[in-house]
C-alpha positions as CSV (number, residue, x, y, z in Angstrom):
1,X,4.6,14.5,-5.3
2,X,3.5,11.6,-7.5
3,X,0.7,12.4,-10.0
4,X,0.0,16.0,-9.1
5,X,-1.3,16.6,-12.6
6,X,-3.9,13.9,-12.2
7,X,-7.4,14.9,-13.2
8,X,-9.2,12.4,-11.0
9,X,-10.2,13.7,-7.6
10,X,-9.2,10.5,-5.7
11,X,-6.3,9.4,-7.8
12,X,-3.9,7.5,-5.6
13,X,-0.7,5.5,-5.8
14,X,0.6,2.4,-4.1
15,X,4.3,2.0,-3.5
16,X,5.5,-1.3,-4.9
17,X,8.9,-2.6,-3.8
18,X,11.0,-5.4,-5.3
19,X,11.6,-8.6,-3.5
20,X,14.5,-7.2,-1.5
21,X,13.0,-3.8,-0.8
22,X,13.8,-1.7,2.2
23,X,11.9,-1.8,5.5
24,X,10.3,1.6,4.8
25,X,8.7,0.3,1.5
26,X,7.5,-2.9,3.3
27,X,5.8,-0.7,5.9
28,X,3.8,1.0,3.1
29,X,3.0,-2.2,1.3
30,X,-0.7,-2.5,0.3
31,X,-1.5,1.1,1.3
32,X,-3.1,3.5,-1.2
33,X,-1.9,7.1,-0.8
34,X,-3.6,10.1,-2.4
35,X,-1.2,11.2,-5.1
36,X,-0.6,14.7,-3.7
37,X,0.3,13.1,-0.3
38,X,2.5,10.3,-1.5
39,X,6.2,10.4,-0.5
40,X,8.8,10.8,-3.2
41,X,10.9,7.8,-4.3
42,X,13.3,6.7,-3.1
43,X,11.7,6.9,0.4
44,X,13.4,9.1,3.0
45,X,14.2,6.1,5.1
46,X,15.4,3.9,2.2
47,X,18.6,2.1,2.9
48,X,18.9,1.0,-0.7
49,X,18.5,4.6,-2.1
50,X,21.1,4.4,-4.9
51,X,19.7,1.1,-6.2
52,X,16.1,1.5,-5.1
53,X,13.7,-0.4,-7.3
54,X,10.4,0.9,-5.8
55,X,7.8,2.2,-8.2
56,X,4.4,3.7,-8.0
57,X,1.3,1.7,-9.0
58,X,-1.4,4.1,-10.0
59,X,-5.1,3.7,-9.2
60,X,-8.1,5.8,-10.1
61,X,-9.6,5.6,-6.6
62,X,-8.1,5.1,-3.2
63,X,-10.7,2.6,-2.2
64,X,-9.6,-0.9,-2.9
65,X,-12.6,-2.9,-1.6
66,X,-16.0,-3.5,-3.1
67,X,-18.7,-1.0,-2.8
68,X,-21.4,-1.6,-0.2
69,X,-24.2,-1.6,-2.7
70,X,-25.4,-5.0,-3.8
71,X,-24.9,-5.9,-7.4
72,X,-28.0,-5.8,-9.6
73,X,-30.1,-8.9,-9.2
74,X,-29.1,-9.7,-5.6
75,X,-31.7,-9.6,-2.9
76,X,-31.5,-6.9,-0.3
77,X,-31.6,-7.8,3.4
78,X,-34.7,-7.0,5.4
79,X,-34.8,-3.4,6.6
80,X,-34.5,-2.9,10.3
81,X,-35.9,0.6,10.4
82,X,-39.4,2.0,9.7
83,X,-38.5,5.3,8.1
84,X,-38.4,5.9,4.3
85,X,-35.4,4.5,2.4
86,X,-33.5,7.5,1.2
87,X,-30.7,5.5,-0.5
88,X,-31.8,6.0,-4.0
89,X,-30.1,7.7,-6.9
90,X,-26.5,8.0,-7.7
91,X,-23.6,7.4,-5.4
92,X,-21.0,9.9,-4.2
93,X,-18.2,8.9,-6.5
94,X,-17.4,11.2,-9.3
95,X,-17.7,8.4,-11.8
96,X,-21.4,7.9,-10.7
97,X,-22.2,11.4,-12.1
98,X,-20.6,11.0,-15.6
């Protein structure tokens, strides 16, 4: 599969098709797939297999959206619970521990 030698735990790929790509590539558009689970190119259902122009776009992390933490300097919302706030310290991402 794509990127099996990657050192990053959540390395992923996105399949990027050309303007006239097949239906199978369009179905995967915008999805990030863990490298060890990504299908080989050309895709099994590709009807343009001999001339397939699909490529992998590599990403260090499969999550595309922003983190839930507020950026430094922004005000936090009022807490709705009375217990102690245990959300201190580092995050769960491997990069947070480097």
